C-alpha positions in Angstrom: 23.3 12.0 28.1 23.5 12.6 24.4 26.1 14.9 22.9 25.1 18.0 21.0 24.3 16.9 17.5 23.4 19.9 15.4 21.7 18.3 12.3 22.2 21.6 10.4 25.9 20.7 10.1 25.2 17.5 8.2 26.6 17.8 4.6 23.5 16.5 2.8 21.4 19.4 4.2 23.4 21.7 1.8 22.3 19.7 -1.2 19.3 21.1 -3.3 18.5 17.5 -4.4 18.0 16.5 -0.7 16.0 19.6 0.1 13.7 19.1 -2.9 13.4 15.4 -2.1 12.1 16.2 1.3 9.6 18.6 -0.2 8.5 16.0 -2.6 8.1 13.5 0.1 5.9 15.8 2.1 3.8 16.5 -1.0 3.3 12.8 -1.6 2.2 12.2 2.0 -0.4 15.0 1.6 -1.6 13.8 -1.7 -1.9 10.2 -0.7 -4.1 11.2 2.3 -6.9 11.6 -0.2 -6.5 8.1 -1.7 -9.1 5.4 -0.9 -8.7 3.7 2.4 -8.4 0.3 0.8 -5.1 1.6 -0.8 -3.5 2.3 2.6 -1.3 -0.8 2.3 -1.1 -0.7 -1.5 -0.2 2.2 -3.6 -0.3 4.7 -0.8 2.3 2.9 1.2 4.5 2.3 -1.9 4.4 5.9 -3.0 5.3 7.1 0.5 8.2 4.7 0.8 9.6 5.5 -2.7 9.4 9.2 -2.0 11.1 9.0 1.4 13.8 6.8 -0.1 14.9 9.6 -2.4 16.2 12.1 0.2 17.1 9.2 2.6 19.5 7.7 0.1 21.0 11.1 -0.7 21.7 11.7 3.0 23.1 8.2 3.5 25.4 8.5 0.5 26.6 11.9 1.7 27.6 10.4 5.0 29.7 7.6 3.4 33.5 7.8 3.3 34.1 7.5 -0.4 32.8 9.1 -3.6 32.1 5.7 -5.0 29.7 4.9 -2.1 28.1 8.3 -2.5 27.6 7.7 -6.2 26.0 4.3 -5.5 23.5 5.8 -3.1 22.7 8.6 -5.6 21.9 5.9 -8.2 19.6 4.2 -5.6 17.9 7.6 -5.1 17.4 7.8 -8.9 15.9 4.3 -8.9 13.4 5.3 -6.2 12.6 8.4 -8.2 11.8 6.2 -11.2 9.7 3.9 -9.0 7.8 6.9 -7.7 7.2 8.1 -11.3 5.6 4.8 -12.2 3.4 4.9 -9.1 2.3 8.5 -9.9 1.3 7.3 -13.3 -0.7 4.4 -11.9 -2.4 6.7 -9.4 -3.2 9.2 -12.1 -4.7 6.5 -14.3 -6.8 5.1 -11.5 -8.2 8.6 -10.9 -6.6 9.0 -7.5 -4.4 11.9 -8.7 -5.6 15.1 -10.5 -3.9 16.3 -13.6 -2.7 19.4 -11.8 -1.3 17.5 -8.8 0.4 15.1 -11.2 2.0 18.0 -13.1 3.4 19.5 -9.9 4.8 16.2 -8.8 6.3 15.5 -12.2 7.9 18.9 -12.3 9.6 18.2 -8.9 10.7 14.8 -10.0 12.3 16.1 -13.2 14.1 18.8 -11.2 15.3 16.2 -8.6 16.5 13.9 -11.4 18.5 16.7 -12.9 20.0 17.6 -9.6 20.9 14.0 -8.7 22.4 13.5 -12.2 24.5 16.6 -11.7 25.7 15.2 -8.3 26.7 11.9 -9.9 28.7 13.8 -12.5 30.4 16.0 -9.9 31.2 13.0 -7.7 33.2 11.5 -10.6 35.3 14.7 -10.5 36.4 14.8 -6.8 37.6 18.4 -6.8 34.1 19.4 -7.9 32.4 17.3 -5.2 29.4 19.2 -3.7 30.5 18.0 -0.3 34.0 19.2 -0.4 34.6 21.9 2.2 35.7 25.2 0.7 34.5 24.1 -2.7 35.6 26.6 -5.3 38.0 28.4 -2.9 41.6 28.3 -3.7 41.8 25.2 -6.0 
């Protein structure tokens, strides 16, 4: 029998970058449903994997034991974000993505990039870490 594992207690779930990354991933899954069937194993799959990698790496990094490891995973999340940006551009140029959908995705990606960059900066200053319990209280 499994123990009671309340996922709401996981530290990454408090991070806006993770929350927005999950939203972006859902958006990408919905958008790519309209792509041509012959792209199922091409750009569709690549976009979905890149998008899912963003919040996944934020979560994995937050679960690590050191700030350095967390920072490394945040950098990987940024790399996945850059990869997704390239794939969005390609999909747009191929006519698979409308200008409005591209604009919405781009806006979320810019916001996530800023949030992840802020997390990386805060991880370099341990007393400001977003995962520190009681952050901003007492010290």
